[in-house]
C-alpha positions in Angstrom: -133.4 -32.0 -16.4 -134.6 -35.6 -16.0 -132.7 -38.2 -14.1 -129.7 -36.8 -12.2 -126.3 -38.3 -13.1 -125.6 -41.0 -10.5 -122.6 -40.8 -8.2 -121.2 -43.1 -5.4 -122.8 -40.9 -2.8 -126.3 -40.6 -4.3 -129.1 -43.1 -4.2 -132.6 -43.7 -5.6 -135.1 -44.6 -2.9 -137.8 -47.0 -4.1 -140.7 -47.8 -1.7 -142.6 -51.0 -2.0 -139.5 -52.5 -3.6 -140.1 -56.1 -2.2 -142.1 -57.3 -5.3 -143.9 -56.4 -8.5 -143.5 -53.0 -10.1 -141.4 -51.7 -7.2 -138.8 -54.4 -7.6 -138.7 -53.9 -11.3 -138.3 -50.1 -10.9 -135.3 -50.8 -8.7 -133.9 -53.2 -11.3 -134.3 -50.6 -14.0 -132.6 -47.9 -12.0 -129.7 -50.1 -11.1 -129.3 -51.2 -14.7 -128.9 -47.5 -15.5 -126.1 -47.1 -13.0 -128.1 -45.7 -10.0 -127.4 -46.9 -6.5 -130.7 -47.9 -5.0 -132.2 -47.9 -1.5 -134.8 -50.6 -1.2 -137.7 -49.8 1.1 -140.6 -52.1 2.2 -141.8 -54.0 5.3 -140.5 -57.4 4.2 -136.8 -57.2 4.8 -136.1 -60.8 3.6 -137.6 -59.9 0.2 -135.5 -56.8 0.0 -132.3 -58.6 0.9 -133.0 -61.2 -1.8 -133.4 -58.4 -4.4 -130.3 -56.7 -3.0 -128.3 -59.9 -3.6 -129.7 -60.1 -7.2 -128.7 -56.5 -7.9 -125.2 -56.9 -6.5 -124.1 -57.9 -10.0 -125.1 -54.4 -11.3 -122.0 -52.8 -9.7 -124.0 -50.2 -7.9 -124.5 -49.6 -4.2 -127.6 -51.3 -2.8 -129.0 -50.4 0.6 -131.9 -52.1 2.4 -134.1 -50.3 4.8 -137.1 -52.1 6.3 -139.8 -49.5 6.8 -143.6 -49.5 6.9 -144.5 -46.3 5.0 -147.9 -46.4 6.7 -146.2 -45.6 10.0 -145.5 -41.9 10.4 -142.7 -42.4 12.8 -141.0 -44.9 10.5 -141.3 -42.5 7.6 -139.8 -39.7 9.6 -136.7 -41.9 10.3 -136.2 -43.0 6.7 -134.3 -40.0 5.2 -132.1 -39.5 8.4 -131.2 -43.2 8.2 -130.1 -42.8 4.5 -128.1 -39.7 5.4 -126.5 -41.6 8.3 -125.2 -44.1 5.7 -123.5 -41.3 3.8 -126.0 -41.0 1.0 -128.0 -38.2 -0.7 -131.4 -38.9 -2.1 -131.3 -37.9 -5.7 -134.3 -40.0 -6.8 -137.5 -40.9 -4.9 -139.9 -43.4 -6.3 -143.2 -43.5 -4.3 -144.3 -46.9 -5.4 -145.7 -48.5 -2.2 -149.4 -49.0 -2.6 -152.3 -51.0 -1.3 -156.0 -51.1 -2.1 -159.4 -52.6 -1.2 -161.5 -54.4 -3.8 -165.2 -54.8 -3.5 -168.2 -52.7 -2.2 -167.5 -50.3 0.6 -170.5 -51.8 2.5 -168.5 -55.0 2.8 -165.2 -53.3 3.8 -164.0 -51.9 7.1 -163.0 -48.3 8.1 -159.5 -49.6 9.0 -159.0 -51.1 5.5 -160.4 -48.0 3.7 -158.3 -45.6 5.8 -155.2 -47.9 5.5 -155.0 -47.4 1.8 -155.2 -43.6 2.2 -152.2 -43.8 4.7 -150.1 -45.7 2.2 -151.3 -44.3 -1.2 -151.8 -40.6 -0.1 -150.2 -39.8 3.3 -146.9 -41.5 2.6 -146.6 -39.9 -0.8 -147.2 -36.4 0.6 -144.8 -37.0 3.5 -141.9 -38.5 1.6 -142.3 -36.1 -1.4 -142.2 -33.1 0.9 -139.1 -34.3 2.6 -137.4 -35.1 -0.7 -138.3 -31.8 -2.3 -137.0 -29.8 0.6 -133.6 -31.5 0.1 -133.6 -31.5 -3.6 -134.6 -27.9 -4.5 -131.8 -26.2 -2.6 -129.3 -28.5 -4.4 -131.0 -27.7 -7.8 -131.3 -31.4 -8.8 -133.5 -34.4 -8.1 -136.2 -36.6 -9.6 -139.5 -38.0 -8.1 -141.6 -40.7 -9.6 -145.1 -41.2 -8.1 -146.9 -44.4 -9.1 -150.6 -43.9 -9.7 -152.9 -46.0 -11.8 -155.3 -45.7 -14.8 -158.0 -46.3 -12.1 -157.4 -42.7 -11.0 -158.7 -41.3 -14.3 -162.4 -41.9 -13.4 -164.6 -43.0 -10.6 -164.3 -46.7 -10.1 -167.2 -48.6 -8.5 -165.8 -51.7 -6.9 -162.5 -49.9 -6.0 -163.9 -46.5 -5.0 -161.4 -45.6 -2.3 -158.4 -47.0 -4.2 -159.3 -45.1 -7.4 -159.7 -41.9 -5.3 -156.2 -42.3 -3.8 -154.8 -42.7 -7.3 -156.7 -39.7 -8.6 -155.0 -37.8 -5.8 -151.5 -39.0 -6.9 -152.3 -37.7 -10.4 -153.5 -34.3 -9.3 -150.8 -33.9 -6.7 -148.0 -34.8 -9.1 -149.4 -32.3 -11.7 -149.6 -29.5 -9.2 -146.1 -30.2 -7.8 -144.7 -30.4 -11.3 -146.0 -26.8 -11.9 -144.4 -25.6 -8.7 -141.0 -27.2 -9.4 -140.6 -25.9 -13.0 -137.2 -24.3 -13.3 -135.8 -25.7 -10.0 -133.8 -28.6 -11.5 -136.2 -31.1 -9.8 -138.5 -33.1 -12.0 -141.6 -35.1 -11.0 -143.5 -37.7 -13.0 -146.6 -39.8 -12.5 -146.6 -43.3 -13.7 -150.1 -44.7 -14.3 -150.1 -48.4 -15.1 -153.2 -50.3 -16.3 -153.7 -54.0 -15.3 -150.4 -55.6 -14.2 -150.0 -59.1 -12.7 -148.5 -58.4 -9.2 -149.3 -59.4 -5.6 -151.7 -56.5 -5.4 -154.8 -58.7 -6.1 -153.8 -61.3 -3.5 -153.2 -58.7 -0.9 -156.6 -57.2 -1.7 -158.3 -60.6 -1.4 -159.2 -60.9 -5.0 -158.6 -64.0 -7.1 -156.4 -63.0 -10.1 -158.2 -65.3 -12.6 -161.6 -63.9 -11.7 -160.3 -60.3 -11.8 -158.5 -60.9 -15.1 -161.6 -62.2 -16.7 -163.1 -58.7 -16.6 -160.3 -57.2 -18.6 -159.2 -58.2 -22.2 -155.9 -59.9 -22.3 -154.4 -57.2 -24.5 -154.7 -54.6 -21.7 -152.3 -56.5 -19.4 -148.7 -55.4 -19.3 -145.7 -57.0 -17.8 -144.3 -55.3 -14.6 -140.8 -54.9 -16.1 -142.2 -53.1 -19.2 -144.1 -50.8 -16.8 -140.9 -50.0 -14.9 -139.0 -49.4 -18.1 -141.6 -46.9 -19.4 -141.8 -45.2 -16.1 -138.0 -44.6 -15.8 -137.9 -43.6 -19.5 -140.6 -41.0 -18.7 -138.7 -39.7 -15.7 -135.5 -39.4 -17.6 -137.3 -37.5 -20.4 -139.0 -35.2 -17.9 -142.5 -36.2 -18.9 -145.2 -35.3 -16.5 -147.4 -38.3 -17.0 -146.7 -41.9 -18.3 -149.4 -44.5 -19.2 -147.6 -47.6 -20.4 -149.2 -48.9 -23.6 -151.6 -47.3 -26.0 -154.0 -50.0 -25.2 -154.3 -48.5 -21.7 -153.8 -44.9 -22.5 -156.7 -44.6 -25.0 -159.4 -46.1 -22.7 -158.1 -44.0 -19.8 -158.4 -40.8 -21.8 -161.9 -41.8 -23.2 -163.3 -42.9 -19.8 -162.1 -39.6 -18.3 -164.5 -37.7 -20.4 -167.3 -40.2 -20.8 -170.6 -39.0 -19.1 -170.9 -40.4 -15.6 -174.5 -41.7 -16.3 -172.9 -44.0 -18.9 -169.6 -44.7 -17.3 -170.7 -45.7 -13.7 -173.2 -48.4 -14.7 -170.7 -49.7 -17.2 -168.0 -50.2 -14.6 -170.4 -51.3 -11.9 -171.8 -54.1 -14.1 -168.4 -55.2 -15.3 -166.4 -55.2 -12.1 -165.9 -58.8 -10.9 -165.9 -57.9 -7.2 -169.3 -56.3 -7.5 -170.6 -59.1 -9.7 -169.4 -61.5 -6.9 -171.1 -59.5 -4.2 -174.4 -59.7 -6.1 -174.3 -63.4 -6.7 
């Protein structure tokens, strides 16, 4: 079973829905008839998206929540239940990351990305699974990155959190086989979103390190991700131009790979200049 059939009392929860891939994942789910619950810190952005989706004839809920906050996360599912809804789909999309050498970062920034990219994924997924499995239906999409397929000097902590998403999703998929609950990992390559601005990296400088053909539009990433979830695929890398390098780099000897990435990464080049 892939995506459950939507009903008036079920919802698809999308974290990090205020912009970028998260907003487009919500658009894609709504276009397929799923009610959506939009979750992020910026309530004004969520309400603007909710207004846009009102023409989709699905129920749209807005819940302002910082998924880095354990208490806020603990209240998310009870709040959805209070609104008379059942979580049939969970999309763990919220993500942040540091860019640049660890020596120039701070413990707070490095740990912060673990709270959002790892801790929140474990927390919300556990809560969702414990509701979905007894019902025998549900779907979970965890958003990773092709950065998680190999060590990534210049984004060491971020890549490690996305490697966790990959391994965690694979293991959970094995556990959930036969339960009626499916779980998929979406691993985008380079996508133009607000991620770079948030991480303090100029988009033009970052983009110069990656060929233009690698970049994919956010809406295409969302479409491929929901297609994969509906088809009960364990892993989705949008675009062969990103899947092939991810698979190759995964098995490339580290003595070759690490200097290659280190010398090419724009944040490390900047720190050396």
